N, C-alpha and C positions, 0 to 999 in steps of 0.2 A: 329346842331348837339342842338333838345332842350336837358335843363336837363330837368329832370323826377321830379314830383311832388312835388315831398320830400325833393327838391332842400336850399329849404329854411329853413324849418323844422332841416334837418341834420344841417346846422348854427347852427343857434340857442341852438342846445345841444354841439354845441363843444364846452371848455374851455377854454380861452384864449392860454394858453399856449399847450395845444396840434394843434391849431388852429397855432398860432408862428410854434412849428414842423414842422407841415404840407407846410406853409408858403418858409419852407426850404429848403426846395424841389427842386425851383429853387432858390434856392440862388449858383454858382457857386461854389466853392470850393473858387476860392480864385479873387471873382468878383473883377472887377476893384471896387476906393470910389465912394458914390453919388460926387464925385465930390463938392461942397460944400467946404470951411473958415471952415467948426465948427470938430474940436478935436474932438466931440462927436457922430457928423455920422463916423467920418473915425473909432475911434474903432468902431463901432455897426457893423459896415461892415467886421471888421478884428474879429468878434464875428461871424457874419456867416459864414467866412473863417474854422470860428473850426467848428461848426454845421454842417456842411457840410460836410466836411472830413469825422468827425464820422458818419453820416450818410449813407456814401459808408463801412467805415471800419469795421460799424456794416453789414451792409446790407454779403459782401465776405465774412464775421466770421460763416454767418447765410448757406453759399452757393450758393448762391443765384447767381453770380459769382463768377470765377476765377480770383484774383491780386496779386501776392505774393509782389508784387513790398509796394502796401497800405502801409506796417502793416510798414516802415521805412522812411514813412511819418507822425504816427502817435501810435504811439505803444496801447493805448488802448485798450481796443473794447468799453469802455461807458456803458451808460444805455440804458433801450431796448428798438429800434421805434418799430412803427406802426406797424401792418404788409402792411399800405397802403402806407408806409414809405417806403421799402423796396421796392414792384412789382414798385412804382412808378422811384425808382432810377434803377429798373430793365427797363423799359423801356426806362426810356433814355440811359445809359448806351449802351445797345442792340441798339439802333436805330439810335443813331448818330453813332456809330461802322461803325453797316450796310452801311452806304451809306459809311464813309470814305473808311470803303475797300474797298467798289466796287469803287473805283474812283483811287484809289490807283494799283487794279490790272487793269481796266483798262488801264490807261496809264503803267499797266509794272514795276511798280514803280519808273519810270524814270520822274516822277515831284518831288514839293516840296508838304510838306506843313505849311499852317499859326494858329499854336491857340489862338488868341486872349483870352487878362485872360483865361490862364492853369494855374496858381494854381501850384494846388502838383499835377497834372495833370497826369497818368502813361502811355500811349498811348503812350510814346519814346518807356519807357522798354517789351510793349507789343507784338509793333505791327517789335523788332528785334524780338522777339522766335518767332513768328508767318512769321518767313524771308518774308514782307511786308516794308520794311524801307524804306522811297521816299530817291533818290539823299541826302534829306534833310530835318527836321525834324527844320521849329522854332518855339518858347514861348516869347509871349511878355504879361507883366503882369507889376502889378505897382512894386515900385522899392524895396517896403520893402520887398510883398512876392516873391520876386525873391531873392533874397539877407534869406530868411528865407530857398525857395527851394534851392537856391545852399552847402549853411551849409550845407543841410543834405547831400542829393548831396556827399559835400568833407571826410563824418563825415561817410558813411555808403559805405563801401565799394561791396552790392549785385548792390547797388545802380552805383555807377562811376565805375566798372570794364567792362559793355554792352557799356558805353562811350566811354572809352579808347579800350577794342576789336574793335570798328570802328572806329580806327583813326584811320593815318598814320605816325604819327612821332611821336617822345616820348616828347615832351609837348604840351599841350593847353594851350587859352587864359581861366585864368578865376582869377576874379575881384570880391569884393564887389555885382554885379549887375549885373556880364554877366559870363557867360558862351560860348564857341565857338571851336567846334572841326571839323574835318568835316563831321560828317552827325547829330549833334543835335545841339540848340542855343538856347539863353535861352539871353532874355533882358533888361531891366525899363525900359520902358516905358510908358509915357500918350499918354492913345487915345485919345483924343483930338487933341495934337500937331503932325496931320500926318507927315510932315516932318522932324520932330526930329525922330517917327520910323523909318519913310524909307530909313533916313540919316542913325542910327543903323544896320537896314537890311543889309541895300547892305552895310555895310562894315564888315559883316559879309557873305558876300558872298551869299544873296538872286539874285535871276537869274527870270529875269522881262518875259523873252523869253522860261521858264519848265510851262507848266501846273504845277496850285499849289489851290489848296484847301485850303481855308478859314474856324475855325471852331473860331463861338463864341458861347459860355454856360448861360445864363441870366451874359449878359455883356451889352449888351447895350441897356437897359432897364433901367440899369446904366444912361445911354445920356443923354440927347437932340434929341430931335427928329431929331433936323436942325445936331448936330454933327454923330447922326450915319448914317444918308443919307453921309458927308460928309463921314465916314470912306470905305460905303462902295460904292462911287462913284469912291472916289479914287483904291478899287482891281477892279471898273471895266472897270478902264482908265490903268492898269495898270499891267493887265496878258492880253494878249488876246485871255486864252482856260483855262478858272478858274469855281470852282465851289464854292459856299459860302453857310457853314447851319453853321444857326442858329435858336437854342432852349433857350427858354423863356416863358413865359405868352400866352395866350390870352382868348379873350370871359373877359375879367376884370372887362364891367360895369355895369354886373350883379350881384348881389347880397352877392354872395361869388366870386367874384373879388374884392368886395367893402372891404368886413372882415379881405382879405387878405390881402387887401393897408393897411385900420387899423394897422390889429397888427404889420407892419414894419415901419408905423409911431413912432408906441409904441417904436419901437426899434430906434430907428431913422434915423429907413433904408426912403429913398426917391429915388419912379420910377421915376425921373423925362422923363425914357421915352416912359413912361406907356398909353400914347395915340396912338402909333402902335404897341397896344397892344393889342387894344380893338374887331377883330377878322383873320380872315387866310386873309383875301382879303386883310384885310392892311398891312398885317406882308410882301404879297407879290408885293403889291403895293410899297415899302419901295426899293425891287429893282427893279422894273419893269420900274422904273421911274430914275435910277441912272446910266443906262448904261447896267443893264442883259438880257439875251435875252426871257427866260424862266422864271419859280418862280412855284416852287409847295411847300403847305404847309395844312398840317394833324395834327386835335388833339394827343394826348398823346393815346387817349383810344383809336382811328382808326389805332396808330402802335401799340398796343397793342392790337391788334386782329390780325394783319401782320405779326407779330413777330413769327418764326417759333414756333407753337402752341404745338410740343413735348415739346421744352424746357421748357413753357410757364405752361407746366399740371405738368411740374418736380417743378418751380419755386412754384407753387402753394399751394403744396402738403408739401411747406415746414413752414406752418403758419397757422392756421385755420384764417380766412374772415372775422369780425361779420356782416357788412356790408359792402356787397360789393360795396350799390349808391357811398356811404364815396368816395370809389375808384373811381368811375364813377365819379363822381365830377369831383374833385381834379386832375384827368387824362382829365378831359375838355377842362383844365386853361390851359396846356400846349401845350407847338406846335411844331412841328419844323419845318419848311420854308427851302429851298434851292435854290438856281439858279443860273443859269451854264448858262456861254457864249463857246462860240465852235472852234477857230478860224479851226481848227485842223480836227474839225469835228471828234471826238473820239466815239464820240454817247453819249456827256454825258446827252445831255436832260432825258435818255430815261434810266437814276438813278431811285429807287425806290423799294420800297420794293415790 
């Protein structure tokens, strides 16, 4: 989809702080660190963790979507976020959830989910409330982020109670870098070290025979293309019936994309995998070349137009948007790519918006 002719002019009008804020839209709330030896780079990504969490917290406080659990991970609503940021997060959350829920329904909950780079995500609690819990919900993330999340769960009864309610014994495994119950598991692991990650997942009853959904949101972009290819190839080789949902940047070779990259670099954030984010085709090829049978990809402007329009009209009434062109530019630089393989013939390749 071509950018409007005003695209570069719009970029030039944005100050650095504002565009940095826009870039945060694509930084998952607990993205993996950019895997350098630099303490500065590590701290920079931790800062984006907080930035993105606050963005979701603010959007839910304005009524874009309901998330009663986010408040237990970040108490303050924080300063006002631009309407295009809020709409961008809305599109992301609704788009990912639509595919995730469709997979779970297709398997009648007889499946498992692995959220890679899950951070402070609250999907487990939402699925429990909606009676859509898979057989088991796994989360993998950088150990520092995992420790923070586990601390919040331990100290906040509204988070811990649903986990206990879905657990069959009086005790569950809990230490600083892992939590394991019958239906929910969090482990600290490095996504580059697939052997160790797999060992820890299997230790907590990962079942390679179950239909499996893998989810990553602006995580693969922080590791090199070869590392992300290894990860998605491992998934294709490990699970005979599976779906992989990946949300991250796209169309990054134009001027808008370059400004986003430059602003992230000023924050010491390196997008090591950005070359895979050049087009929708390059996003799909990563999966098709690594053992996945089928792949689709849409930019987020297209996804936004395909969401239930009654609800889109509702959220568009929440705040006045001064420049719709800016929202269009922003959403054209993020995408959802989803890939499937389907030995059980569940019809996974037909799941779409």
